DOLUM-43291 format. One record per residue (C-alpha): x, y, z. Coordinates in pm, whole numbers, plus 32768, in hexadecimal, padded with zeros to 4 digits. Example, Ala and Ser with C-alpha at 12.3 -4.5 7.8 and 13.67 -1.06 7.14 Angstrom:
84CE7E3E830C
85577F9682CA
! end
This chain:
C5D78D7D9A62
C6718D299916
C5A98C359843
C62D8AD8980A
C6D88AB296B7
C5F48A1C95B3
C63688AD9583
C5A888A99423
C69B89389325
C6C7890E91AC
C79787DF9154
C90388509139
C9D9880E900A
CB4087989011
CB6887368EA9
CCD087AA8E85
CCC388AA8D70
CB53890B8D97
CAD78A648DFC
CABB8A0D8F6D
CC1B89828F8E
CCCA8A7A8EAA
CDB48A338D86
CE6F89188E2D
CF2888018D80
CEF886AD8E22
D06786538DFB
D17487088EC1
D2C586FB8E16
D39A87788F35
D44386D99060
D35286E29185
D40B86C592CE
D2EA86359398
D305859094EB
D47585EF9502
D4EC853A93CA
D506857B9255
D40184BA9195
D3E984589028
D3D8857E8F38
D27A85438EB2
D11A85218F36
D10983BA8EB9
D25683668F5A
D1F3840190A7
D0A9834890AA
D14E81FD904E
D25B822C9156
D152826A9260
D08F813491F8
CF5A820B91C1
CE5081D790BA
CEA082978F7D
CD7183388EDB
CCAD8378901A
CB348397900A
CAF68507904D
C99E859290AA
C93F86158F54
CA0F85538E5B
CACC840F8E22
CC1784C28E1F
CD5784298D98
CEBA84B38D7B
CF1585578C34
CFDE848B8B41
D15184D68B21
D116858989D7
CFFF865E8A64
D0D586AE8B90
D1F787308ABF
D11288278A0F
D02A88958B26
D0F288D48C63
D0938A2A8CED
D1B48B1A8D37
D14A8B318EA6
D1E689E18EEE
D3418A6D8EB5
D3248B029012
D30F89A290A3
D45D89329014
D507896D9162
D3FB88AE921F
D28788B7926B
D1D689CF9321
D11F88D89402
D19A879D94B3
D0E88694957F
D13B86A896F2
D148857A97D9
D038861298B3
CF438605978E
CFC684BD9701
CF4084069835
CDE1843F97A7
CE348375966E
CDFF81FE9664
CF3E813D9623
CF47806294EF
CEB07F0C9534
CE067F829674
CC9D7FD796C4
CC208127974C
CC4E812D98C4
CC4E823999D0
CCDF837D994A
CD3F82DF97FD
CC10830F971B
CC8E839895CC
CCC8827B94D7
CDB9832593E9
CF31832093B8
CFD78444946D
D0D484889359
CFCD84919247
CEF185699327
D006866B934E
D049866991D7
CEDA86AE9186
CECC87C69288
D000886791EB
CF6D8846908D
CE2B88EE9101
CEEB8A0091B9
CFC78A4E908D
CE998A498FA5
CDE78B539071
CF1F8C299073
CF3A8C048EFA
CDD28C7F8EE1
CE338DBD8F9C
CD928D5990E5
CE238D389242
CD958BE992B7
CE0C8C089421
CCFF8C8C9509
CD508D27965D
CD4C8C45978F
CD3C8C909902
CEA28D179905
CF958DA69801
D04C8C5897E9
CF0A8B97979D
CE5F8B869648
CD3D8AC295B3
CD418A299457
CBE489B893EE
CC0088A392EB
CADB87ED9249
CAD7869092DF
CB99859B9206
CBA2847992FF
CA988378929C
C9A5832793B2
CA33842094AE
C91284959586
C8BF85DD962E
C93985E89797
C83886DF9823
C6D28684987C
C5BB875D9907
C54286F79A61
C3CE86A09A71
C2E5860D9B74
C30284C39ABC
C47F84A79AC7
C4E7856F9BFC
C4F584359CD2
C5F883A09BE5
C70284A59C3B
C837841F9CEB
C93584DD9DBE
CA9584909E34
CBD485309EAE
CCCC84FA9D96
CE14857C9D08
CE6485809B96
CFCC85169BDC
D080847D9D06
D11E85CD9D5B
CFDE869B9D5C
CF0B86F29E89
CDC786239E80
CC8E86F79E5F
CB1B86A59E63
CA7986759D11
C93285ED9C8A
C8D085479B46
C7DF84649A8F
C86283029A55
C85D82D698DB
C7B8818098EA
C698820D99B7
C63F832298C0
C6B5828B9778
C55F82AD96D5
C5578424971D
C6A884919695
C6F084EA952D
C82384ED9453
C8F686259486
C8F087289370
CA2C87DF93D8
CB6E87A59497
CBDE88B69584
CD568884956B
CDE5893D9696
CF4789BE966B
D04A8A419761
D17A8B0A96FD
D2C98A559703
D3438B3E9816
D21C8AE698F9
D246897198BA
D3B689819914
D3688A479A51
D25A89549AC5
D32B88209A75
D44D88AF9B39
D36F88FB9C66
D2E987959C61
D44386FB9C40
D40D86849ADC
D53E867099F5
D55A875198C4
D4E78680979A
D59F875A96A0
D46787AF95D5
D46F891B9565
D33089489499
D2A48A9E94FF
D15B8A029570
D10D88BC9620
CFC287FF962B
CF6A87D6979B
CDFD876E9775
CCFE8707966F
CB8E873D96BD
CA8B86A995CC
C957878795C3
C83087FF94F2
C88E896F94CF
C9BB8A299442
C9E18B159569
CA768AE596C1
C9A78A3397C8
C9EC8AC79922
CB078A2899E2
CA82895C9B04
CA858A109C56
CB6A89109CFA
CC6689379BDF
CC6C8AAF9C19
CCB08A6E9D89
CDC889799D3C
CE6B8A6E9C4C
CE658B7D9D57
CF238A989E48
D0618AB49D7A
D13D89DC9C9E
D1D0891A9DC4
D07A887B9E06
D02088389C9C
CF8689889C41
CFFD8A9C9B5B
D0248BB29C5B
CF178C8E9BBE
CE4A8D4A9CC6
CCD48D0D9CCC
CBF08E179C36
CAA68E2B9CF3
C9D58E829BBE
CA608D5E9AF4
CA2E8C749C1B
C8C08CDF9C33
C88D8C929AC0
C9298B3E9AF3
C8498AEE9C1C
C7158B5A9B57
C7698A709A35
C7E489429AF9
C6BE89529BE9
C5ED88E79ABB
C6E688029A07
C7CA86E09A58
C8FC864299B7
C8D684EE9918
C9F683FE994E
! end
């Protein structure tokens, strides 16, 4: 059996421009076509348009955008590649996990951060790693799926995985549920956040799960969803706050749903027995927190 990933890791750094984040400028002077529309042509403009807080409190530094003068002299050449649009866009399927402005966290919506600003920061991090000569996209369960592990920059966002113990096992809940109205409901289990609040910690990393544009178009078509016109090569389909910068096994029921096919809300990827066994081993000892 594979050991459970260690839940104690060094504090990550996302000080834009530091060694961990690569030589990244905090201001992006290109048009970012996010969420199907052209935004303002600067980081400050994009953040203001989204209504998000400018100068977010990042884990290791009180980060603020560069001044206009600093920006004109420090933009890395790698951002030229983004002039035709971003590499990563926020998809509606992931956006449902973000709390709408003026609302409180409820149900599946638990990330209190503006979706436009979130996508901008992810693109800045992605481009910064490329500029440092590193491929930041890690393989997923299929060729169309990639993981981008980003140090957590969302204040107060907690880890969503908790080890099952004799003391908390009775708190687990189960229910047949579908993530969207068009999906097939499947049985899942989880810890209610309010019941285990004292035992969960702030996430150190965000596992930003990406699907290729081709796969997103195929799945949307199969589910009868209209083409939204977004053409960024990669789309954010899920964000998982966690304490490690490696992939946590996909839950067994998610593997089963995927194997059912796109018409029932899956991805059409056949199940691999060895990967399923690893998933069962991990999730027999851990539960989601929601």
